[in-house]
N, C-alpha and C positions, 0 to 999 in steps of 0.2 A: 490886489488878487494874487501877487506872487507867492510862492511857497518858500519857507525858510530852507536853508540848507540841508539836506538828509545826510547828516555826518554818518549816521550807522551804516548807511548805504554805502558811501564813499570809502569808508574806512575798509569795508569788507573787500571792495574792488582792491584796493591799495595793497591789502594783505595777501591777497591771491597774486598781484603783480609782485610783491617781493618774493614770494615762493617761486614763481617761474622767472625772477630775475630781468624782469622787463623795465625798460627806461621809461617807456610810454606806451599808451593805447590812442590809436587813431581811428576814430570812429565817424562814418557819415550816414549811417541807417539812421531815419528819423527817431525811431523808438530808441535807440542806443544815445543819441543826442539826448532826449528827453532824460533818460535814465542818469546819464553821468553830469548834465548841465542844467537839466529843466527847460531847456529852450526847444520849443516845438517849431520847426523849421517850416517856413510856406512852400518851398519849392523842391526840397530833398538836395539842394546842392552844398549845403554848408558842412563844416567839418569841425570836430573837437579833437585838441589834442590834449589828452588825459596824463600827465606824468606822474610817476610814482611818488613824487616828492614835488612840493611847489603848486602854484595855481596852475588851473588849467587854461587853455585859450581856446575861444570860440572863434571860428571864422565864419562869418555871417555875411549873408546878402546885404548890399548897402541900403536899401529901401527898408529893412527890417531892423535898423538899428535901435529904434524906439523900443520895439518888441523885446530885443536881445537884451537891452539894459535894464527893462523891467523885469524880466523873468530869469535871465540867466543868473546862475550861482557864482559865476567868475566876471570879474572886472576886466580882465585882459580880451576885448574884443577886437579881431581885426576884420576888416571891410573889405569886400571885392565888388566890383561893378557887374551889374545884370548885363549892361550893354557898354563896351568899351570902344571908343571911336578907332583905336589903333589895332584892336585885337577882335579878330572875325571868329574866334573859337566860342563854343558854348561857354556859359558862365562857370560851371563846375570846373573848369581847367584853371580858371584864375584861383579858384578856392585851393586846388590842388597846389599851384605855385606857392600859394602863400603857406600852406600846411608842411610843404618841403623847406621854405624858408625859416619857420618857426622851429622844425626840428633841429636844423643846422646851428640857428642862432641859440638856441637854449641848450646845445648840447645833448640832445635826446636821439643820439643815432647809434647807440650800442646795439641794442635788442627792441624792436618795436613791435607790437601786434597790430595787425590790420584785419579788418573783417573779411578773410578769404574765403569764406563758406556759407555765407548767410541762408543760402537757400529761399527764405522770405523775408520781407520786412514789413512794418507797419507802414501806414500812410504817412504822408507829409500833410500839413496842415490844409493844403488845398485839396488833398485828398485824391482827387480823380485822374491824377496823372505822374505816377510815381518815377522817380528817377533812380537809375540804376548805373553803376560804374562800368567803364569799359577796361579792357586788357591794360590800356596805356596808364590807366589810374593805378592799378596793383603795381604794374613794372617800374612805375616811377619810385616807389619807396625802396626797391632793392638800389637803387643807383645813390642813396644817400644814408642808408642804415647798414650798420655791419651784418644784422640778422633781420629777417623779417618772418614773422610767424603767424598764426590764426589767432584772432582775438576771440572768435565765436564760443569756443568751450569755455573760456573764462567768464564771458559775459554771460552764457547759458547758467554757469554754476553761480554766478553773482546774483542774477536776477531771478533765480528759482525761490529763494527766501525773500519774502517781502517786509518791509520795516513798517511801523506804525504809521509814518506818512503815507507810503504807498497804499496801505490798507485803507486809511481815510479817503483817499481819492477815489479808490474804486468803490467804497460806499456811495459815495457821491454818484457815481456812473450808474450804481444798482439802484440808488432812489429814484434816479430819473428814469430809468428803465421801467420800474414798478408803477409810477405815476403815469407814464404814458401807456401803459398795458391798461391801467383803471380807464383813461380816458378813451383808448380804442375800444376797450368793451363796451363803455357806455355809448358809442357813437356808431358802432358796427350795424349793419342791416344787411340781411339777406338780400340777394342781388347785387350789391356793389362789386366792383373789380377788386381782385386780390391787389392790384397795383394802386386803388384808392386807399386801401387800409394801410398798405406799407407808407404811403405818403403821409398819411394822418399821423402815424406814429412818429415817422422821422421829423415832419414838422414841429409836432410838439416837443420832441426834445430839444430841437435847435432854438425854437421860440423860448420855452421856459429855462433851458440850460444854461445859455449865454447869461451871465451874472448869477447864478443860481446860488442863494445864502449867500451873496456877496465873496463866494470862493472861486466861482468858475470863469474862466476866461473863454474859453471855447468848447461848445458840446455838440457833437454832432452824432447822428444814429444810421445806421444802415440795416435793412432789414432783406428777408427773403421771405414771402407770404404765399402760402399754398392753401387751398380750400378743399375739403372732401377728397374727391378722386385725384384732385392735383398733388396731394400729399406725396413726396417722394424724397429723394436726396439728390444734391447737386442739380438741381433744375431751377431757371429762373422764375422769377415772379410773371404772371401773366395777367390776362384780362378775363379769366374764369371767375364766375360769379360766386360770391360767397355764400355757402350752403347754410341752411336754417337749422339741421339736425344733424349735421356732421362738423367735425372741429375744423377751425381755421388755425393753421399752425404758423407761428412768426418766429424765424430764425433771426436773433436781434444781436447787433453790436452796437454798443453805446460807448462814445471815447469822450471822456472827460480831459482836456488838457493832456492828451496822450496817454491816459490810462484807461482800459477797456473793461468791457464786459463781453462774456458770450453766452448768451442765453437762447433757450427755446421754450416759448410760452404759446399756449392755446387757448381759444376762444370758442363759443358756440353760443349764438344768438337763441336758439331754440332748445327742446329737449333732445339730447344725444340719443341716437338708435341704440337699441339693446347690444349690437355688437361691438359699438364704441365703448359702451359701459363696461361690456367684458374686457375688451382690449384695454381700456385705461387702468381699470382695476389690476390686471397683469403686471401692465408697465409699472404702476406704481409700486407694487410688492418687489420688483425687481429693483427698482430705483432706490427705495428705501433701504433694502438689505446692502445695496452697493454703498449708500451715505455711511450707515452704521459701520462699514467695513473701512471705510477711508479714515484712518486716524495715524498719528504719528507712530512710525514703526512698521506700519503695514506694507505689504508687497504691492508694486504696481503689476508685475505680471499676475499675481493672484486675483487683484482686482479684476483685470480683463476676463481671465477667464471664469470669475465667479458670475458676472454680466452674462457673458455668452451661455454659459451654462444654465442659468435660470430662464433666459429667452428660450433656449433649446428645450428645456422641460415643459416651457408654456406652449410648446407646438410649432415654434419658429427657428428651427436648426439652422446655423449660418449667417444668422441676423445678429447686429446690424452690418452693414457694408462699409461703416466707417469707423474711427477711432472712439472709444467711449471715454476717455479721459485725457486731459491735457492740462497745462499750466495756461495762466492768465496773467496779463499784468500790463506791462508797457507794449504789448502785442496782444490781439485777440486769442490767437493761437501761439504758444510757447512751449519750449521744455518746462518741465518733463512730460512725456507721453507714456501712457500705460499700454504695455502689449505682453502678449502672452509668451512670446519668443524673445522678450527685452529682457531687460533688468531694472532695478533701481527701488527705492524706498521712499515712501511718503514721510515727508518730514515736518514738524512744526513750522509755521510762517509761511508755507506754500498756500497759493490760492489755485484750486482745480476746479475745473469745468468737468462735471459727470454727465454723460449724455447717452443714456440707453435710447434705442428705437426699434420699432417694429414697422416694417411696410409691406404692404398687401401686393401681391402680384395684380398688374393692372391698375393700381393707383389706390391710395388711401393709407391710413396708418397713422402712426403717432411717434413722437418724440418727447422727451422730457430732458431739459437740461437747466442746470443751475450752477452757481459758482458758490464754492464752499472754502472758507478760511480754515486751515488746519491747526487747531488748538491744544492746549494741555488736555482738554476734556474731551476732545476727539475733533468735532468740526463745528462751524457755525454758518448756517445759511445767509449769503448776503443780499439776495433779493427777496422782498418781502410779498410780491405775487406770489399766489398759491399754485403748485405743481398740479395739485388737484383742481383743475380750473373750474369744476361743478361748485367749488366752494367761494368762488369770486363774487365779491360784493356782499358776502355775508357779513354782518356784524356780530 
């Protein structure tokens, strides 16, 4: 199941490092580890030293040696203990000691870049308990390096454009999402709890996804499920019953070996009410116009303005209350972001989540969201499940 070394991706990173005269990148966020080494850490303690020249070093938790040897693109793997009989510190401090030692040993102490300003990170492979660094971690690099700068802008720039291998991995994640949506649509029943539907989707992805097509080592899904009046933004899945004639909205993140989708799909076990037919038609028109606009060279600020203007024209000014477009890759939400007061240009090779939504006062509404690869011809929708969910199941 290991993926071959993605030289195109790594060469792009090294070119950026050369431009910035960096000796090495030091990363510990799980998404950056996946990006640079193909190793998805279990606990988030691990570190990668990625030099501008020469082989990277992966500093891995001792029990994960077999995983690291199987998946990592580097053969230089240094191990640290989870429990050390003479060291009461948490494991990540032993990883830090090794990182500092490797930098000195390899003479990579001139100018290094460390993730000083991540803001958010993707989950580790155990998912439920992200590990974040302390001030001591950041301060330690200043003691061995001539200059320490933030790695985040460089990584954001490199990660924004996807390589063919990254796109293939994201296709697998989107395939699993579509299959899970079909399964969920076939098995959902009015009166089920929202949490039952979320569990149905998530267990399907995990069960089918591990070993999928002989390519996937780990697949996980995470959902938010809201039905009828429960549809809103930034609220948790509850025990509300699934409605027969109103949509059930699934906010979906599927992860395949560290690469993600960010989707919003809808199902309805009965005939939609007239007000929802009208809302869906409006939102589909907005969505399709936004998708047609998303091409190489288009303006991110203009995309944000377009969606919000069309929603306002439809009678819902000020909506939605969330971002309408962002990057997807080794994190479900990553740069670039579309904002009317920001800047930036859509470029070939980006994968973007486009997600207009309309929410009614008191509950209810809709959001449509899909992932699009920007191509020479415009863009390509990566998830086959229809955004007009009235068409789902039709042959």
